[in-house]
C-alpha distance (Angstrom), angle and dihedral (degrees) to the residues before:
residue distance angle dihedral
X1 . . .
X2 3.77 . .
X3 3.78 120.6 .
X4 3.72 93.2 -154.3
X5 3.78 126.6 56.2
X6 3.77 130.7 -120.3
X7 3.79 86.2 -114.2
X8 3.73 86.8 81.4
X9 3.72 89.4 68.4
X10 3.78 101.6 166.3
X11 3.77 110.8 84.1
X12 3.76 143.8 160.9
X13 3.78 115.8 -126.5
X14 3.82 121.0 -146.0
X15 3.81 117.9 -164.9
X16 3.74 123.6 -166.2
X17 3.77 128.9 -150.8
X18 3.73 120.0 -100.0
X19 3.82 111.5 140.2
X20 3.76 117.8 -126.5
X21 3.80 89.0 0.9
X22 3.82 85.0 79.8
X23 3.76 88.4 93.6
X24 3.81 84.8 76.6
X25 3.82 90.0 63.8
X26 3.78 90.3 58.7
X27 3.82 91.1 55.6
X28 3.84 88.8 51.0
X29 3.81 89.8 51.4
X30 3.74 90.9 51.9
X31 3.86 93.3 51.2
X32 3.83 91.8 45.6
X33 3.82 89.0 55.1
X34 3.78 90.7 50.0
X35 3.85 91.5 48.1
X36 3.86 90.1 56.5
X37 3.84 98.9 -109.9
X38 3.85 115.9 148.8
X39 3.79 112.8 -146.0
X40 3.78 108.7 -140.1
X41 3.77 99.1 172.0
X42 3.81 135.0 11.7
X43 3.81 125.7 -164.7
X44 3.81 123.8 -178.3
X45 3.82 147.0 174.1
X46 3.79 123.9 -144.0
X47 3.77 110.2 -32.1
X48 3.74 85.6 5.6
X49 3.72 88.2 62.4
X50 3.77 89.1 55.3
X51 3.77 93.8 47.3
X52 3.80 90.0 44.2
X53 3.76 88.7 59.4
X54 3.72 89.5 52.0
X55 3.82 91.1 50.5
X56 3.80 89.0 52.2
X57 3.83 88.3 52.3
X58 3.77 87.8 54.4
X59 3.80 99.5 -146.3
X60 3.72 106.1 126.7
X61 3.81 96.2 172.9
X62 3.79 89.6 53.4
X63 3.77 91.5 49.3
X64 3.87 93.1 50.6
X65 3.86 91.2 47.6
X66 3.79 90.7 48.0
X67 3.72 94.4 52.6
X68 3.82 97.9 44.6
X69 3.90 90.3 49.0
X70 3.86 95.9 45.3
X71 3.92 114.8 117.5
X72 3.79 135.7 -177.3
X73 3.77 88.6 -101.0
X74 3.85 89.5 58.6
X75 3.80 90.5 57.4
X76 3.80 108.6 32.7
X77 3.83 147.8 7.5
X78 3.83 103.8 -123.1
X79 3.86 136.7 134.1
X80 3.73 119.3 -106.5
X81 3.84 93.3 -102.3
X82 3.86 90.6 59.8
X83 3.86 89.3 47.2
X84 3.78 89.3 56.6
X85 3.83 91.2 52.2
X86 3.86 93.2 46.8
X87 3.81 92.7 47.8
X88 3.81 93.2 48.1
X89 3.86 94.2 -112.7
X90 3.75 93.5 138.7
X91 3.78 95.3 145.8
X92 3.80 88.4 64.6
X93 3.84 92.7 58.9
X94 3.75 125.1 88.0
X95 3.92 114.0 -143.7
X96 3.80 93.5 -108.8
X97 3.84 89.0 51.8
X98 3.83 91.8 49.6
X99 3.78 92.1 50.5
X100 3.87 92.5 47.9
X101 3.88 90.8 48.7
X102 3.78 91.5 50.3
X103 3.81 92.6 50.0
X104 3.75 92.6 49.6
X105 3.82 93.1 51.2
X106 3.86 88.6 51.9
X107 3.83 97.8 41.6
X108 3.83 92.9 49.6
X109 3.83 95.0 45.5
X110 3.82 93.5 -117.0
X111 3.74 138.0 -40.6
X112 3.78 120.1 -35.2
X113 3.83 109.6 -123.4
X114 3.80 98.5 -179.1
X115 3.87 89.4 125.7
X116 3.87 90.6 57.9
X117 3.85 90.1 50.8
X118 3.92 89.1 56.0
X119 3.75 91.1 42.2
X120 3.83 92.1 53.0
X121 3.75 92.4 52.2
X122 3.85 90.0 50.8
X123 3.79 96.6 45.5
X124 3.85 101.1 36.8
X125 3.84 111.9 49.6
X126 3.73 104.7 -161.6
X127 3.81 98.3 -147.4
X128 3.81 91.4 55.3
X129 3.75 93.3 49.0
X130 3.82 91.2 49.5
X131 3.78 91.0 48.7
X132 3.86 93.7 47.4
X133 3.77 122.0 117.4
X134 3.74 87.2 -137.1
X135 3.83 109.0 87.2
X136 3.78 112.2 -132.5
X137 3.88 136.3 -158.9
X138 3.89 139.1 162.8
X139 3.78 141.1 -166.1
X140 3.84 124.8 -126.5
X141 3.75 130.6 168.0
X142 3.81 125.9 -140.1
X143 3.83 111.0 -146.4
X144 3.74 88.8 -173.3
X145 3.71 90.6 64.6
X146 3.79 100.8 21.0
X147 3.73 86.8 -126.3
X148 3.83 134.4 130.1
X149 3.78 120.9 -132.2
X150 3.78 116.8 -150.6
X151 3.82 101.4 -174.5
X152 3.77 131.0 -176.2
X153 3.69 118.5 -155.4
X154 3.86 91.1 -99.6
X155 3.82 89.8 55.9
X156 3.89 94.3 57.0
X157 3.79 114.9 89.6
X158 3.85 113.3 -115.5
X159 3.82 113.0 -93.7
X160 3.84 94.1 22.3
X161 3.78 101.7 81.2
X162 3.80 94.4 107.3
X163 3.86 89.9 48.4
X164 3.82 92.4 54.2
X165 3.83 91.8 44.4
X166 3.83 89.1 51.0
X167 3.80 89.3 47.8
X168 3.77 90.8 52.2
X169 3.83 89.6 51.6
X170 3.78 95.1 44.8
X171 3.85 96.2 134.4
X172 3.91 111.3 -153.4
X173 3.78 90.6 -109.4
X174 3.78 92.5 55.6
X175 3.78 125.4 89.1
X176 3.79 109.7 -93.0
X177 3.87 117.2 -89.7
X178 3.81 113.4 -127.0
X179 3.80 123.5 -154.6
X180 3.76 120.4 171.4
X181 3.73 93.5 -15.0
X182 3.84 92.7 -52.9
X183 3.77 122.5 114.4
X184 3.83 118.0 -135.7
X185 3.77 134.3 -165.1
X186 3.83 132.2 -168.9
X187 3.82 110.3 -51.2
X188 3.83 88.0 -135.6
X189 3.79 90.2 80.4
X190 3.77 87.8 71.8
X191 3.84 105.7 23.3
X192 3.78 118.0 0.5
X193 3.85 90.4 171.6
X194 3.93 106.7 44.9
X195 3.80 94.7 -162.4
X196 3.77 91.0 143.2
X197 3.81 90.6 64.9
X198 3.86 91.1 59.9
X199 3.84 92.7 45.0
X200 3.75 93.8 49.2
X201 3.84 89.6 56.3
X202 3.73 89.8 56.1
X203 3.82 102.2 -107.1
X204 3.70 115.2 155.4
X205 3.82 101.5 -179.1
X206 3.93 106.6 58.5
X207 3.77 130.7 171.7
X208 3.84 114.8 -160.0
X209 3.73 118.6 -161.3
X210 3.79 106.9 -160.8
X211 3.77 115.8 -171.0
X212 3.78 101.7 150.2
X213 3.84 144.1 31.0
X214 3.79 130.8 -47.8
X215 3.74 118.4 -99.5
X216 3.84 126.1 -135.5
X217 3.80 93.9 -97.1
X218 3.76 97.2 40.8
X219 3.79 104.5 81.9
X220 3.82 95.4 49.7
X221 3.81 91.6 43.6
X222 3.82 92.0 49.8
X223 3.85 91.4 50.6
X224 3.80 92.1 48.8
X225 3.75 95.6 44.6
X226 3.75 98.0 39.6
X227 3.83 91.3 55.4
X228 3.84 88.5 63.0
X229 3.80 102.6 24.6
X230 3.75 121.1 66.4
X231 3.77 103.4 174.0
X232 3.78 104.1 70.0
X233 3.84 114.7 124.0
X234 3.84 119.4 -161.3
X235 3.81 117.8 -155.3
X236 3.80 116.9 -172.1
X237 3.88 134.5 169.5
X238 3.79 115.8 -92.4
X239 3.77 87.7 -147.7
X240 3.76 138.9 14.7
X241 3.89 125.3 -136.5
X242 3.75 120.9 -157.2
X243 3.82 129.2 -34.3
X244 3.74 130.4 -38.7
X245 3.80 90.3 -97.8
X246 3.73 100.1 42.2
X247 3.79 106.1 125.4
X248 3.75 96.0 176.1
X249 3.87 106.0 147.3
X250 3.80 91.2 -132.7
X251 3.80 92.8 51.2
X252 3.82 90.7 48.3
X253 3.79 90.3 49.3
X254 3.77 89.1 51.7
X255 3.77 92.1 52.9
X256 3.80 93.3 47.6
X257 3.79 91.7 50.3
X258 3.77 91.2 46.6
X259 3.80 92.2 50.8
X260 3.73 91.7 52.5
X261 3.85 94.8 47.5
X262 3.80 95.0 42.2
X263 3.82 89.4 54.5
X264 3.73 94.3 51.4
X265 3.81 89.0 49.0
X266 3.75 93.7 46.7
X267 3.83 91.3 57.7
X268 3.80 91.8 44.6
X269 3.85 99.4 -108.1
X270 3.76 90.9 122.3
X271 3.78 132.6 21.1
X272 3.80 141.9 -136.2
X273 3.72 138.0 84.5
X274 3.80 98.3 -126.2
X275 3.78 105.0 5.9
X276 3.82 128.8 45.2
X277 3.74 112.4 -114.6
X278 3.86 124.4 -177.4
X279 3.85 98.8 -155.1
X280 3.73 135.9 52.4
X281 3.81 102.0 -146.2
X282 3.82 136.4 127.9
X283 3.78 95.7 -113.8
X284 3.81 92.9 178.8
X285 3.80 92.4 59.0
X286 3.73 92.5 46.7
X287 3.77 92.4 52.0
X288 3.77 93.8 41.9
X289 3.83 91.9 56.6
X290 3.75 90.1 49.7
X291 3.78 91.5 66.5
X292 3.85 129.6 79.1
X293 3.72 122.8 -115.4
X294 3.85 96.2 -92.5
X295 3.84 91.7 51.2
X296 3.84 90.6 47.5
X297 3.85 89.2 54.1
X298 3.77 91.0 51.2
X299 3.82 91.6 47.6
X300 3.75 90.5 52.0
X301 3.77 92.2 47.7
X302 3.81 89.2 54.9
X303 3.78 87.2 62.1
X304 3.85 91.1 47.3
X305 3.76 90.7 -105.9
X306 3.90 125.9 139.9
X307 3.77 109.3 -162.8
X308 3.80 132.2 170.8
X309 3.75 110.3 -95.5
X310 3.78 93.2 -148.8
X311 3.75 95.9 62.2
X312 3.85 118.5 106.0
X313 3.77 111.3 -98.2
X314 3.81 92.8 -113.4
X315 3.80 90.0 57.6
X316 3.75 93.9 45.6
X317 3.74 90.5 53.4
X318 3.77 100.5 41.8
X319 3.82 97.5 42.0
X320 3.80 100.5 34.0
X321 3.76 115.9 16.8
X322 3.75 101.8 34.8
X323 3.85 95.6 48.0
X324 3.86 89.3 53.6
X325 3.77 90.7 49.5
X326 3.80 89.8 49.3
X327 3.75 88.8 54.7
X328 3.80 94.1 47.5
X329 3.75 92.6 49.8
X330 3.90 97.3 35.5
X331 3.77 86.8 -126.2
X332 3.77 99.2 133.8
X333 3.83 99.0 156.9
X334 3.74 102.0 26.2
X335 3.81 126.5 116.5
X336 3.79 113.2 -93.8
X337 3.86 91.5 -111.9
X338 3.82 88.6 55.5
X339 3.78 91.8 49.2
X340 3.80 90.5 51.2
X341 3.82 92.8 48.1
X342 3.78 91.8 48.4
X343 3.75 91.7 53.3
X344 3.79 91.5 51.5
X345 3.81 92.0 46.6
X346 3.86 93.9 47.2
X347 3.85 92.4 51.2
X348 3.84 92.4 42.4
X349 3.78 90.7 54.0
X350 3.77 92.3 48.0
X351 3.82 91.0 51.3
X352 3.81 90.6 44.4
X353 3.79 95.5 -121.8
X354 3.77 114.6 -178.1
X355 3.82 108.4 -84.9
X356 3.85 107.8 -171.4
X357 3.76 100.1 78.5
X358 3.74 139.0 75.0
X359 3.83 115.6 -100.4
X360 3.74 136.1 -178.2
X361 3.81 112.8 -134.3
X362 3.85 87.5 -105.5
X363 3.82 91.9 50.3
X364 3.74 91.9 51.5
X365 3.74 92.5 50.3
X366 3.78 89.1 49.1
X367 3.83 90.0 52.1
X368 3.81 89.5 50.5
X369 3.88 90.1 50.9
X370 3.81 91.0 51.9
X371 3.87 96.7 41.0
X372 3.74 120.2 119.4
X373 3.91 119.0 -103.9
X374 3.73 117.3 -96.1
X375 3.85 118.1 -94.4
X376 3.79 130.7 -156.1
X377 3.77 131.1 53.6
X378 3.82 97.4 -89.5
X379 3.69 94.4 46.2
X380 3.78 92.5 48.4
X381 3.85 86.8 51.1
X382 3.72 92.0 53.1
X383 3.83 89.9 45.2
X384 3.79 92.2 53.6
X385 3.86 96.5 44.3
X386 3.76 100.6 41.0
X387 3.81 121.3 -6.7
X388 3.72 103.6 49.1
X389 3.81 95.5 73.5
X390 3.85 92.1 43.3
X391 3.80 91.9 50.1
X392 3.73 93.1 45.5
X393 3.84 89.0 49.3
X394 3.80 90.9 50.2
X395 3.82 95.3 46.0
X396 3.88 91.3 48.9
X397 3.90 90.3 49.7
X398 3.81 89.7 48.6
X399 3.82 96.4 49.1
X400 3.75 101.0 37.8
X401 3.79 99.0 42.3
X402 3.80 89.3 45.1
X403 3.86 88.2 62.1
X404 3.81 88.1 55.8
X405 3.75 99.3 52.4
X406 3.79 113.0 -64.3
X407 3.85 88.2 142.4
X408 3.81 87.6 63.6
X409 3.79 91.3 45.4
X410 3.83 91.4 53.6
X411 3.76 91.1 50.6
């Protein structure tokens, strides 16, 4: 969870490189807006430089639409066989196709990204970015000089913003970008997380969105800056989908959704380590107390627990049920609501319940109850040795407490 509060609303946003994963950063931007943060400066490398320019423009809806509509043809001129390689669809390639695609990449000196150049000029009007109240900067790397360029908007010659953005986003498989007789490669080879640019401009509250790898300069800069800077928040994807150059609309939509939800979770607005849960309640306790004494005895027996029926329900739960749940989730010192949530998440992951959506605790339990049974030898073995009793326990709670007023509890 965040170490600085939303009360410190003015922030600098630092966006790493990461190819098509850049859609994630748009989801983060959306969540930051909803949380009330005001972005005063944005500094990016590679796709982070592209997204940073969009943030400077300030039109979130336009950025979302642009990302969800982007295609390979908008980025590069390549045959379908090369598309398959870059998007990680190797199974769709025959051996002769793969050989021909590799030969073409080598013979042409990399991928032609002329369409991306044209797209950037359409999407990112230079005058508006220069006039923006959001300060902007990017990182590029000159292989002609073996020298990094950390350029703020005021350092970039007028009329050449799109060229420098493209040089920052010059992925190693692309043809080299040339500016003033100098050849450039993706700025991420030097600094994929240009945190230094935000610090040098005096920002104290910084949000870093890290979707890629770490550049040469990043580790030392992080150590140096972190020792004197305590308000840096790192937001990273919980899960990756596809390759760096996979522009499938469904994959991009997943990244955007994940970025949005990860940010809300990072700042403590929603809960869960693997799923996204809107409430912070001990659902197991609530359902357990909704049952009669006979049903509570049965629920306990499903966990392999023999407990005295005459005990008050609170004692039954705290001295018998909760300790078993702590053992099952290895959450020995966590608060009861955390134990309950970890149990739901663990079972949901095992049953492969859809992850990229916002659930209430009740809704996640319902998804578990209605999930398909596991398939495959190893999953069946795990089911028999661990998850069967937990699933049976949760289903019993769901069905029996529902009879006694779960609808009222949900409302």
